[in-house]
C-alpha positions in Angstrom: -3.6 4.4 -5.0 -4.9 0.9 -4.5 -2.5 -2.0 -4.3 -3.8 -5.6 -4.7 -1.7 -8.5 -3.6 -2.3 -12.2 -4.6 -0.4 -14.7 -2.5 0.3 -17.7 -4.8 2.6 -20.0 -2.8 -0.1 -21.1 -0.2 1.8 -19.6 2.7 0.1 -17.3 5.2 2.2 -14.7 7.0 3.3 -11.1 7.4 3.9 -8.9 4.4 5.8 -5.7 4.3 4.8 -3.1 1.7 7.4 -0.5 1.1 5.7 2.6 -0.2 7.7 5.8 -0.1 5.7 9.0 -0.2 2.4 7.7 1.3 1.2 8.8 4.7 -1.8 6.5 5.4 -2.7 2.9 4.6 -6.1 1.3 4.9 -6.9 -2.3 4.4 -9.8 -2.8 2.0 -11.7 -5.7 0.5 -11.5 -6.3 -3.3 -14.5 -4.1 -3.8 -12.5 -1.2 -2.1 -14.7 -1.2 1.1 -12.5 -0.1 4.0 -11.8 -2.7 6.7 -9.5 -0.5 8.9 -6.2 1.2 9.2 -2.9 -0.8 8.8 0.1 -0.4 11.1 2.9 1.4 9.5 6.3 3.0 10.3 7.6 5.7 7.9 7.4 4.0 4.5 6.8 0.4 5.7 3.2 -0.9 5.8 2.5 -4.2 7.6 -0.3 -6.5 6.6 -1.1 -10.2 6.8 -1.2 -12.3 3.6 -3.5 -15.3 3.6 -2.4 -18.4 1.7 -3.7 -18.3 -1.9 -5.7 -15.2 -0.8 -6.0 -11.6 -2.0 -5.2 -8.5 0.0 -5.9 -4.9 -0.9 -4.4 -1.7 0.5 -5.6 1.9 -0.2 -2.7 4.4 0.1 -3.0 8.1 0.7 -0.4 10.2 -1.0 2.1 12.4 0.8 4.4 14.1 -1.8 8.0 14.1 -0.6 9.3 17.6 0.1 11.2 18.9 -2.9 10.6 15.8 -5.1 7.1 16.2 -6.3 6.6 19.2 -8.6 3.2 18.2 -9.8 0.1 20.3 -9.1 -2.4 19.0 -6.6 -4.7 17.7 -9.4 -1.8 15.7 -10.9 -0.9 14.0 -7.6 -3.8 11.5 -7.8 -2.0 9.8 -10.7 1.5 10.3 -9.3 3.4 7.0 -9.6 6.2 7.0 -7.0 8.4 4.0 -6.6 6.5 1.1 -4.9 8.2 -2.1 -3.9 6.7 -5.3 -2.4 8.9 -7.4 -0.1 7.8 -10.4 1.8 8.9 -10.3 5.5 
């Protein structure tokens, strides 16, 4: 899954992406070229938002035990709850 964030207030600073069920986060550019791994703890992914800028994060899915009953081929389109919260 790819998440794109557009900061519209002009404020640069930390951003916390809460993404339950994902095991790895990689920062990308808007063309989806990988820039590098992002720091994360459990379901919280930390990135830096640039004022009036765009950020993109590629997430690798980790189905929660007992919750995801889809087959492996269905998991690429699995939409788990995803919340954005500014730190």
